[in-house]
N, C-alpha and C positions, 0 to 999 in steps of 0.2 A: 595510292594514286590520287584519290580525292583530297587527301591532306595536302599533297603537293600543289594541286590546283587551287585549293582554298588559300594556301600561303601566297600563291602567285596573284590571286585576286586582291591581296592586301594593298597593292600599289595601283595608282591610276594608270600607269603604262600596262600593267598586267591585266587590268580590267578591260582596257581598250583592245588588247590582243585577244582576250577570251571572247569578247563580244562578236568577233568575226568568225568564230569557230562554230558553224551551224551544226556540224555533227555532234560536237560536245553538248550543245544546248538540247538537241533531241535526246541524247543519252541521259542527260540530267532529268529531263521530264519523265523519261521511262523509269529511272531509279526512284523518282518521287513517289511512284505508285507501287514499285516492286521491291525496293531495297529494304534492308533491315532498319530498325529504329535509329541506329547510329548513323547509317548512310543517309537516311532521310533528313536527319538534323543537319548534316553537312551540305546536302543538296539545297535545302531551304536557305542556308546561309550564303551559298554561292549564288543562287538565283536573286537574292536580295541585292547582292553587289553587282551582278551582271545586268539585270533588267534596265537600270537607268541608262546603260550604254547601248542597249538594244532597242531600236525603235519598234513600235507596234507592227509596222509593215513588215519588217524583217522577221519578227516573231511569227506572223501569220504565214510567211513563206515556209518556215521550218515545219509548221503543222499542216501545211497544205490547205489553209483557209483562203477562200476566194476573195472575200472582201471584209472590210471592217464595218462595224455598225455605224450608222449615221451619227455625226457629232451632235446634231440638233434633234435627236431621236424624240418622237412624240407619239402619243397614242392616236391622235387625229391623223397626222401625216402618214404614220405607219399603216393605219387601216385603209387609207386612200390608195396606198401603193400596192399593198398585198392583200390577198383574200385568203380565207381559210382553206379554200380548195387547192391553193398553190403552196401552202405551208409544208415544208419538209421537216418532219419531226426529228430526223437524224442529221440535220445540218449542223456542222461543227461551228461553235462560237469561239471568239478569241480567248475568253477566260474559262472555257469549259474544262480545260485540263486542271485548273486550280479549284474551280467550284466543285468538281467531282470528288476531290479530297474531302471537302466539307460534307457533301452529300453522303459519302460512304461512312461517315462517322455519326450521322443522324439516327436517332431512335424515333420512329414515327408512330404516333397514335392515329389510327384510322377509324373514323366514326361514320356509320351508314345508318340513317334513320328510315324506317318504313312506317309511314303513318296510316293508322286505321281510319277508314271513312265512316265507321259506325259509332264513333264515340268510345271505342275500346282503347286498350292500352297500345302505345306505340312500341314497335319492335326496335330495340336498340342493338346494334352490332358494333362492338369495339374490339379492334385487334391492334397488336403491336408488331410492326414490321421494320425491316431495314432494307437498304438498297440491295444488299447481297441476297436477301430472301425474296425480293420482289422481281428483280431482273435476272432471269435464269440464263444459263450458258447458251441455250438455244435461241434466246431472244436476239433480235437484230439490233445492234447499236452502231452499225456502220463503222466509220473510222474511229469512233470514240471507244476504243477497247478498254480504256481506263475506267469505264463505268461498270466495273465488275469488282466483286470482293469487298473488303472492308479495310479501314485504317484505324489507328488508335486516336483517341480524342486529343492528345497533346499535339499531334501533327496538324489536326484540323484547326486547333486554336492558333497555331503559328500561321497557317494559311489565311485565317480570318483577319489576323493583324496585318499580314502582307497586303491583302486586297484593300483593307481600310487605308493603309498608307498609300496605296496606289491612287485611290479616289481622293485622298487629301492632298495629292500633288507632291508627296515626299520623295517619290521616285523621279518623276518628271511631269511636266505639264501635259505632254502628249499622252502619257499613260493615264493621267487623271481623267482626261476627256473620254478616252477609249473605255476605261474601266467603268465609268458611270453609265455610258451608253450600253455596254455589254450587260450590266446588271439589269438595267431597264428592259432591255430586249428579252432577257430570259423570263422576267416576270410577265411581260405583256404577251409572251408566246402562249400563255395559258388561254388567252382569248381566241387563239387560232385553232384549238383542238376541235376535231370533228365530233359529231354526236356519238359515234362509236367509241372514240377515244375518251369521251367523258364518262363512260361506264366505269364504275369503281375498279373492277378487276383489270380492265384494260389500261386505265389511267395510271395505276400503280406500276405498270410495266413500261411506261413511256419515260424516256430521259428528260422530257420537257418538265414534268412534275418535279423530279428530284433536283434538277438544276434551278428551278424557280425557288424551291425551298432553301437551297444553299444561298441563292441570291438574297433571300429575305434575311439571312444571317449577317449580311454585310450592307444592309440598307442604311441610308443616311437621310437627314432631314430634307436635302434637296430633292431626293427621289419622292419623298412624301408630298412635297409641295407641288411637284410637276407631273406625277404619274397618274393620279386619279382622273377618271373621265370628266371632261368639262373644264379642266384646269389648264390643259395645253392649248396653245394657239396653232393654227394651221401654218404650214410652211410659208404661205404667202403673207402671213401676218393677219389674216382674217380670223375673227372669233369662231369658236366651235359652234356647230348648229345647235339651236336651243332645244332643250328637252321639254316634253309636254308637261303642263302643270295640272294640278287637281282642279276640276271644274266645280267642286263643292266649296272650295276656299275662295275668298275674295282678294287675297293678297297678291295673286299672280306670281308667287315664288315657290309655294309648296309643290315639290316634284311629284308627278303621278307615277305610280308603279303598276296599276291595274287598269285594264281597259274593259269596261262593261258594255254589253250590247245595248242596254237600256239607259244606264246612268252616265255613260261617257268615261272620261279619264278621272281616276280617283287615286288618292294616296292610300297607304295601307290602313290607317285609322278610319278614314271615311268608308273604305270598302267594307271594313268589318261591321261598322255600326249601321250603314245603310242596308246591309243584307242580313240583319238579324231577324227581321219580320218574315213570317212564313210565306208571304206573298212575293217577297223579293229574293228568297233564297235560291230560286231556280234560274236566276239570271245567268246567262252565259258570259263568263269572264275569262280573260287571259292576261298574262303578264305582258306589259309593254315591251316592244322590241328593244327600245333604248335601255330599259332596265335589265333585260336579259343580257345585253352585250356590255353593260357598264362594268367598270372595274374600279375598286377603291383600294388604295394602298396607304397603310398607316404604320407608325412607329410608336409603340406604347411601352414604356418602361424597359426599353432596350430590345423588345420583341418586334420583329417585322411581321406585318399582317397584310394579307390581301383578300378582298371579298369580291366574289362574282356571284351571279345569280344561282349557279349550280354548285359552288364550292366556296368554303372558307378555309384558308390555309394560314398558318403562322409558324414561326420558328424562333427559338430562343438561343442565341449564340453562346450564352454563358453555360448552359447545361447541355447544349447540342441536342435538345429535344424539339420535336416538331409535331404539329397536329393538323390533320385535314378532316373536314366534315363535308361529306357529300350530301348536298341538300336535295331532298325530294322535289322534283319539279324540273327535270331536265327538258320536259316539253313545256310549251308555253301555255297550254290549256289549264286553267285553274278548275279544281273540282267544283261540281255543282252542289249547292245546298250545304256547304261547310261553314257554319256560322260560329260555333264555339272553338276557342283556341286555348289549349293548356298553357298556363303561364310559365311552366317549367320546361316541358319537352317539346312544345309546339304542335302536339297532336291536334288535328281539327276534326270536328264532327258536330252533328246536330241531334244526337240522342245520348242516352245514358247520363253520366254525370256532367258531361260538357253541355247538355241542354239546360242545366240549371246553375252551372258555375263555371269556373275557369281552371279547374284542376281535373285531369283525366283519372281513369280508374287504375292506372299503374300504381303498384304498391309503393314504389320509391317516390313518385310524385305526391301520393297521399301523405307520406311521412313528411315531405317538405312542406306540404300545405298546412299541416298541424303546427309547424314551427315558424311559418312565414307571417310577416306583418300583413294585415288586411287593409291598411289605410290607403287612401288614394291621395297622391300628392297634388299640389296646386296646379301642376302642369297637366294633370289628367292621367298620368301613369300610376300603376300600382307601385307601392313602396317595395323595393327589393330586399329590405332588411328582415329582421327577425321580430317575432311577437314580443311585446312588452318592453321594447327599448325605450329609454327615456328620450332619445332623439332619433328621428327617422333617418335612415340612410339617404344621402342625396340621390337624386334621380340618376340612374345609370345610363339614361338615354341622352345625357348632356343638356337637360333642360334647366338645371338648377343654377349653372354658372358658378358653382362652388369651386374655389381655387384649390381647396384641399383634395379634391377628387381628381386623380390622374388616370383613372381607368374608366372603361365603359362596359355596357352590357355584353358586348361581344368578346371582351378580353377573357382569356383563360384564367382560371384560378391557378396561381403559380404553386400551389401545394399539390393538388391532384393532377393538374395538367391534362385533364380529360374532358372537363365540362366548362362551358362559359359561365361567367359570374351570374348571369340571369337564369341559369338552370337550377339554382338552389338558393335558399335564404343565405344572404351574405352579411358580413360585418365589416366596418371600417375601423382599423386599428388606430391607435393614437398617432402613429406615424403618417396616417393618411391612406395607406394601401388597403385594398379590399380583397377579402378571401371568403370562401364558403365557410359558414359556421361549423358544419359537420367535419370539414377538412381540418380546420384549426383545432377543434377538440380532439380529433384523432391523433394529431401530431403531439399534443400535450399528454394524451393518455399513453401513447406508445413510448414517449420520452426518448432517451438516447439509444443509439445502436450499440450493440456489444455490451460487455460487462462493465467497462470503465465509465464512471460518471462524467458526462460532458453536458454543457448547457447551451450549445448552439441551436438546439431544437426549439428553444423558447424565443428565438429571434425571428424577426420578419424575414421571410425568404428573399425579399428584394433589397431592402435597405439595411438589414441586420440590426435594427433597433429592437429593444425588448417589446414583445407583444403585450398590448394593453387594451382591454375591453371589458365592460361590465359583465358580459356573458361568459367570460373566461376566468373570472376571479376565483371561483371555487377550485378550478384546476391549477391556477397559477400560485395560489397561496402556499400549498405544501412544497411546491418546487422552489419558490423563493426562500422558504425556511431551510430547505436542504442546501441551497446555494450559500446561504449565510453560514451554515455549519461547516461545509467544505472549505469555504473561504477562511474561516477562523482557524481551522486545523492546519490548512496549508501554510498560512502566514506564520503560525506558531512554529511549525517545523522549519520553515525558511530562516526564521530568526535564530533558532537553536543551532542550525547548521552554519550560521554566520554568512548567509547568502543574501540577506535583505539589502545589501549594498553591492550586489554583484554588478559586473560590467553591463549586463543587459538592462539593468534597472537605472543606472546612473548615466548611461550614454545618451546625449541629446539626439533626438530623431529616431531612436530605436523603437522597436515594437512595444517594449515594456517600460519605456522611459517614465520614471516617477510613478510606476504602477506595480509595486512589488506583489500585490495580491494576484493580479493577472499572471505574473511570472510564476508565482508559486503554484497556481492552479494548472498552469501549462506544464510545469516541470514534474509535478507529482501526480500519481494515479490514485484515485480513490474509488471505492466500490461500496455498494449498499449491502449491509449484512442481511441475509435472508431471515434471520431470527429476530434481531432487535431493531431492524430497519434503520440503523444508524450508519453513517459513512465511516469507513475505516481505510487506513493507508495500505497500499499494496505495491509499493516500490515506485521508482521513477517512471515517468510516462514512456520513455524510450524503450523500456522493457516490454511495453504493452503493444508495440507497433504491429506485431504479427497476429494479435488476437482477433478472431473474427466474431461474427454474430452468433455462431453455434456454441452455446454453452448452457449449462443447467444452473439456473439461479439458486437452487437449493444448496449448491456447493460453495456459494459465496458466503462465508461465515467469518466474522471478525475474531480476533484473538480472544476476546473476553468470552464469547459464546462457544468457543472451541478449545477451552483451556484444559486439554487432556493432560498436560504436564503439571497442572495446579501451580501456575506461576503466582508469585506474590503480587498483591495489588500495590500500585504506585501510590505512596501517601499524598503526592501532589496532584496527580492527574487521574487517579482511580484506574479503571479498566478501559477508558476511552482510547488509549493509545497502546494497548497491549498487542504485541506482535509475536509471530512465530517464524522460525526459520523453515525454509523448504526442506523436506526430508531428504531430497536427493541432490541438492546443491547449496551453495552459500548465497542464497537470495532470500529476500523477505517473502513470506508466503501470501498468496491471494486466495487460493481455493482450499476448502476443507472437505475432503471426500471420504466416503465409506465410514464416517464417524470416527476415524482414527488417524487420517493422514493429511498433512498440509502440503500443498503444492504451490510453486510459483507459476506464472503464466506458461513459460516455455516447457517446464516439466509436465504441467497439466496437459498440454497439447500432445505430449509424447508419453502419456502415463502407461500405456500398454507395454511399452518397451522397458521404461525405467523401473516399473514395479516388479518386473520379472527378472531383473538383473540379480545374479547371485551376490551374496554379501561380499565375497572376496573380490568381485569385479567392480564394486562401487568405488568411485574416486575418493581420495582422501582430500582433506582441506589443503589448499583452496580448490573448490569444485565449481565449475561453471554450469550454466543452464543446460538442461538435458543430460545431466550426469557426465559432463566432460571434465577431464583433468586439466587444471590450469598450471602454468609454470609459476615458480616462486614459492614463498613460504607464508606470506601474510594473507590472512583471511579477508576477503572483500568486506565482510561485515564488521571487522575489527573487534571480534569477540572470540573467546575460547568456547568451544562447544563440543558435544559428543561426536563420535564418528558419523559419517554420512550414512543415512538409513535409519537414524533414530530421531524421534520427536524432540524438539528443543524450543523452549519459550525464550524469546529474546528480551522480554520485559517491556518496559515503557519505551516506546520508540522515540519520544521527544527527549526524555532525559538521557537516553543512550546515545543521541546524536548519530542516528543510523546512516550508513552509506550503503547503497545497493548498486546493482548493475544498471 
């Protein structure tokens, strides 16, 4: 039935007819959340064709939505019309049915910090949750029944693109205005949550939080320019009310965030320095009301981010990962006598290590402190880089004006996605992107996932350029040497097989156009021998598609180191390209197990079954992976070999011009 409707939507007359079928639209929105993957793909294609013909008003009637968001939605005008006391957390928005798909695909890191007042270590609580584990069946979601369960990431990516096309005006101008306002509305709804709803356990169960995270995935530059506090104009065209400025500055521009009973309005830096002395530590201070209610929305490297006094939230639409940090200080009163602040975790205190320095007693912070640069930049901020760098990292607080720096202190490290860049010593790669030093090292030490050698791990997670930094040279040097070795062997095999001028290499505009080395490394699978540590050929990459990360590296042994059949050495290439046949099928072996047996990937995954097959039940040549009998008479390896179940050395793979599955 869906296929027939999809075919009908291919014509303008068909789309016009379908746009008047309100019952069909309601059913499609239901199937978007409940259908199979195939049905969901058809539904999204239908909705993309139908929505330009359906006005936002008609769409609201189908969902029972009372009103559309204001076209000139602003933080100032919205706050003047509504108050948190009248905010309905379960009120349905026009895009909620789509944003819920994104929300259900998000993996959310939740951070709650509990700071010690005595200079001790801060208690960090980090959990990973999803919407399905946060909003329970007994929780009230009103008419938004679709805020339950989970969806696959591919569907969420399709919906992200659909909403972005809406805001770009590709569906219609009416949908563009409504979509932008709906996204803004969901983000600003965070400012309306009550004190009870701001408690972490309660906040995670509110639809408002999840819909705002989904909205951050479809944020655009226009939202960034207009959504932050103080940048909107009132509905009457009047400027927003001025915010208090720091009384200790003479510029009349520095915004105050703290109100002291003795010193007046102060910015964060002045508050810290003026209250270092023991005579001023006991001043009663509180966060300014304007700062508590302020919201800042930003878009950095594709990640949407919103900052409030009590919450930091960000979401990455590329990975569908999100992070929220509940900041201690839901009440406006600031602790008395808190002079020292840990530069990494933010712990405050006036005793212990914080009384004499800026690193708390937490073991992790102490480790970071030993690796961190101790220089003070010209702007007065501590350098966020690492000790011993030839050039200091530009100020992450935006003071340097360095055009190469596209991130700031509050941006998450895109490797770990659990801590802000300011929470650990960071490095700026040659491409300009900044990551934690320990995260970058961990990626290079872990290397590739699974047994097959790949080199994507040594690329910047954001721009995919090769990682380059003086602190990483010792780790990068052996990886680059391995890359050169694999590249040389793959190119040699490609030329011997006569594929160096394959269609993929000579077709203009193709992925591997004029790049036979990249084509060869993508086509062939190579592994690191556990004994000699050299790369060896293990068949074509498509044979490795089902291989997971669960494997024993001791079983990865090249043909030269597992020469149980005593094959002759190639006079031209030595033992570098010596290969064995899988004992149970006609494929090139990758694994060498039990000291006696060679396996290909597929047979290795099913070794318990194939090794227990009686000899008379083993397939004859040609034999497929997992000991399956193939039709025909020609061996896929194009060689004569002993019966299946016996070890056989194929010889030099390059000279033999091998072909595998």
